[in-house]
Each structure stands twice: as structure tokens, then as C-alpha cells.
C-alpha positions as CSV (number, residue, x, y, z in Angstrom):
1,X,77.3,80.5,126.3
2,X,78.1,78.1,123.6
3,X,81.8,77.1,123.4
4,X,81.9,77.6,119.6
5,X,80.5,81.1,119.9
6,X,82.9,82.4,122.6
7,X,86.1,82.6,120.3
8,X,84.1,84.4,117.6
9,X,82.7,86.9,120.1
10,X,86.2,87.4,121.5
11,X,87.6,88.1,118.0
12,X,84.7,90.6,117.3
13,X,85.7,92.5,120.4
14,X,89.3,92.6,119.1
15,X,88.0,93.9,115.7
16,X,86.1,96.7,117.5
17,X,89.2,97.5,119.5
18,X,91.2,97.7,116.3
19,X,88.5,100.1,114.8
20,X,88.7,102.3,117.9
21,X,92.5,102.3,117.7
22,X,92.6,103.2,114.0
23,X,90.0,106.0,114.6
24,X,92.2,107.4,117.4
25,X,95.3,107.3,115.3
26,X,93.5,109.1,112.5
27,X,92.3,111.8,114.8
28,X,95.8,112.3,116.2
29,X,97.7,112.5,112.9
30,X,95.0,114.0,110.7
31,X,92.5,116.8,110.7
32,X,88.9,115.7,110.0
33,X,86.5,118.0,108.1
34,X,83.1,116.5,108.7
35,X,81.4,118.9,106.3
36,X,83.3,117.6,103.2
37,X,84.0,114.1,104.7
38,X,87.7,114.5,104.4
39,X,90.7,113.7,106.6
40,X,93.8,115.7,105.9
41,X,97.2,114.1,106.8
42,X,100.6,115.7,106.3
43,X,102.9,113.5,104.3
44,X,106.4,114.8,103.7
45,X,105.2,118.3,104.7
46,X,102.3,118.3,102.2
47,X,98.7,118.2,103.4
48,X,97.0,115.3,101.6
49,X,93.2,114.9,101.8
50,X,91.6,111.5,101.8
51,X,87.9,110.5,101.9
52,X,87.2,109.9,105.6
53,X,85.5,106.5,105.0
54,X,88.2,105.3,102.6
55,X,91.0,106.2,104.9
56,X,89.3,104.8,108.0
57,X,88.6,101.5,106.3
58,X,92.1,101.2,104.9
59,X,93.8,102.2,108.2
60,X,91.4,99.8,110.1
61,X,92.6,96.9,107.9
62,X,96.2,97.8,108.5
63,X,95.7,98.0,112.3
64,X,93.9,94.6,112.2
65,X,96.9,93.1,110.3
66,X,99.5,94.5,112.8
67,X,97.5,93.7,115.9
68,X,96.7,90.1,114.8
69,X,100.3,89.5,113.8
70,X,101.4,90.6,117.2
71,X,98.8,88.9,119.3
72,X,99.1,85.6,117.4
73,X,102.8,85.3,118.3
74,X,101.7,84.2,121.7
75,X,99.7,81.4,120.2
76,X,102.4,80.5,117.7
77,X,99.9,81.1,114.8
78,X,98.0,77.9,115.7
79,X,94.4,79.3,115.8
80,X,92.3,79.2,112.7
81,X,89.9,82.2,113.2
82,X,92.5,84.8,114.1
83,X,94.8,83.7,111.3
84,X,92.0,83.8,108.8
85,X,91.1,87.3,110.0
86,X,94.7,88.5,109.6
87,X,95.0,87.0,106.1
88,X,91.7,88.5,105.0
89,X,92.6,91.9,106.5
90,X,96.0,91.9,104.8
91,X,94.6,90.9,101.4
92,X,91.8,93.5,101.7
93,X,94.3,96.2,102.8
94,X,96.5,95.5,99.7
95,X,93.5,95.8,97.4
96,X,92.0,98.8,99.2
97,X,95.2,100.8,98.6
98,X,94.3,100.7,94.9
99,X,91.0,102.6,95.7
100,X,92.5,105.1,98.1
101,X,92.4,108.4,96.3
102,X,94.3,111.3,97.6
103,X,94.2,115.0,96.7
104,X,96.7,117.7,97.2
105,X,97.8,121.0,95.7
106,X,101.3,122.1,95.3
107,X,101.4,125.9,94.8
108,X,104.2,127.3,92.6
109,X,104.7,130.2,95.0
110,X,105.6,127.7,97.8
111,X,108.0,125.7,95.6
112,X,109.9,128.9,94.8
113,X,110.6,129.2,98.5
114,X,112.7,126.0,98.3
115,X,110.2,123.7,99.9
116,X,109.0,121.0,97.5
117,X,105.8,119.2,98.1
118,X,104.7,115.6,97.7
119,X,104.8,114.4,94.2
120,X,102.5,111.6,92.7
121,X,105.6,109.5,92.2
122,X,106.5,109.8,95.9
123,X,102.9,109.0,96.9
124,X,103.0,105.9,94.6
125,X,106.3,104.8,96.3
126,X,104.7,105.2,99.7
127,X,101.8,103.0,98.6
128,X,104.2,100.4,97.2
129,X,106.1,100.3,100.5
130,X,102.8,99.7,102.4
131,X,101.9,96.9,100.0
132,X,105.3,95.3,100.5
133,X,105.1,95.5,104.3
134,X,101.6,94.0,104.2
135,X,102.7,91.3,101.9
136,X,105.6,90.4,104.1
137,X,103.3,90.2,107.1
138,X,100.9,88.1,105.2
139,X,103.7,85.8,104.2
140,X,104.8,85.4,107.8
141,X,101.3,84.6,109.0
142,X,100.7,82.1,106.2
143,X,104.1,80.4,106.6
144,X,103.9,80.1,110.4
145,X,100.3,78.9,110.2
146,X,101.0,76.2,107.6
147,X,104.2,75.2,109.4
148,X,102.2,74.6,112.7
149,X,99.4,72.9,110.8
150,X,101.8,70.5,109.2
151,X,103.3,69.6,112.5
152,X,99.9,68.7,113.9
153,X,99.1,66.1,111.2
154,X,99.3,62.6,112.5
155,X,102.3,60.6,111.2
156,X,101.4,57.2,109.9
157,X,104.1,54.6,109.5
């Protein structure tokens, strides 16, 4: 096997593992309705329905970002391909949150019982928190990667 192809193949296996992990997480925390292509997740006690493909793609990008941040600590963020994958996954995750549409219904009869459901403001705040966390992880990856790359440059003097 070609030496240049081996790291790329290894990273493809990691990406597939991240896809399997995100699918497993979604099946554990959500209820999938294959007829309507929806996954229903309870957020703050309110069932929220997402398009299954949108939620799978977004969660896969989040899992990639977390897994690659954790696994690159061992290598001190020196490798180019994994760091590029982590940065692209983080950027795509932040952008994909803009296209993640959710639907839920809050019935007045349930709110009269004293249990309030998820509001659009709370959902927006949750999305902002996810964006901030992803942005912080991206900042860490970029900072560590650039720091290690600058240490590897030859010093001429």
C-alpha cells in the first residue's frame, strides 16, 4: 500500500466510526419515524422533531469535531489531515445549525397544568451554545496547530 494513501484511509475509517457513533447516539436519545423521515428528541421535556437526514448530518459533524479534538491531543495537533478534517467539520457544523429546522407543538391544555414547553427563544439559545462550544473547539485546534507549525519552522540566523 502506498505510504501517502495509508493516513487518508485511516482517517476515512475514523470518519465512518464517527458516523456509526452519531447514528447510535441518535437512536438512543431519539425516536425515529422512518415513514415521515423524522427523529423526535426530547429537549427540556418537549418532543422536538427534526428531519432525520439534517439531524444525522449535523450530529455527525459534531461527533467528528469532538472525536478529532480528543484524538489529536495525543499527537499534539501536529498532523495536517486530521486537523483539517476537524476544522472543516467544525465550520460545517456551525453553518449546518442555521439549516437545522425543528418543529414542536405546545398545547395550551398542557401549559395549564404548570408544565411549560420549549420556546423558540430557548431553542435559539441552545443553538447559540452549540455554536459557541464548536467555535471554542475550533479555536483550540487552530491555535494548537499553528503553534506547533511555527515551532517546526527552521530558525535562520
